[in-house]
N, C-alpha and C positions, 0 to 999 in steps of 0.2 A: 230565334232572335228576330227582332224587328228590322225592317228595311229602313236604314238611315236615310237613303235618298228620298223615299216616299215620305218619311217624317219631316225631312227638310222642306220639301215642297208644301206639305200640308201646313206646317207651322209658319212658314214664310207668308202663306196666304192669310192665316189667322192673324199674324202680326200686322199685316197690311190693313186688315179690317178693324183692329183694336185701336181704341182711342189712346192707349198707352204705347202703341208701336212695338209690342212684344208679345211673344207666346212661348210657353215652355211645356215640356213633356218629360216626365221621369221615365226613362227607357229601361233602366235596370236598377234594382235595389236588392243587394245581396249582402246582408250583414252590414258592415261598415262602408261598403262600396256603393256609390251612387253614380249613375250616368244620366245626364239630362241634356236633351236637345233644347237649345234656346235660340229663337229667331228674333232679330231686332231689325226694325226699319232704319233707313239712313238717318243719322243724327240722334238716334235713341241711345241712351246710356243706362247702364246699371250702376247705381251709386256705389261709392267705395264701401267695402265691407271687410270683415275679418276673414282671413283665409281658413280653409279646412286644414286638417292635419297634413294632408298631401293631396295633390291633384294635378290635372292638366286641362288645357283648353286646346281643342283641335278645331280649326276653321274648316267647315264643310263647304261654305259658300261665302263669297263676299270678301270684305276687308274690315278688320276691327283693330282697335288698339286696347291693350291693357293699360290702365292708368295707374301709375305707381308713384306715390309721393311727388306729384306734380310733373312727372315725365310720362311720355307715351312710348309704348313698345308696339310697333305696328306689325300686324300679322295678316296674311292673305290666305286664300283657299289653299289647303294642303298643309299649312303649317301646324305644328304641334309644339306647344310651349308649356313648361311646368307652371303651375299657379304660384305666383310670388308668395313668399312667406311673410308678407306684410300687408297692411290694408291696401286694397286695390279695387278698381272698377273696370268696366268694359264699355267701350264706345264703338258704335257701328258707323263707319264712314259711308258705306253703301248698304243696301239691304243685305243682311248677313245671317248665317246660321252657324252656330258652334255646337260642339259636343263637349260638355263639361264633365270631367271625371273627377270625383272627389272621394276621399277617404275621410270619414267623419268621426273616427274614434279618438 
């Protein structure tokens, strides 16, 4: 299995160098299960999108908010939150790295 701490460091650096302020890496793809490390620089957002069948967001570093129907659910390092089953986005308040787990069936 990959070292999540190493991936967090690597992709935080890539996000800092990216003009879009983000970097992502598919860590695990096993049938309908996908796990992705996503790094975002402070102020960077992932636009609202349709949710997967099921999933979770675990904050590895930093502080982010899930944006859900105009409200913010703030999460900091160590938090694990189910992915909302409605359109949602993600906003980084500081340089942050999350592990997104999604079931895509």
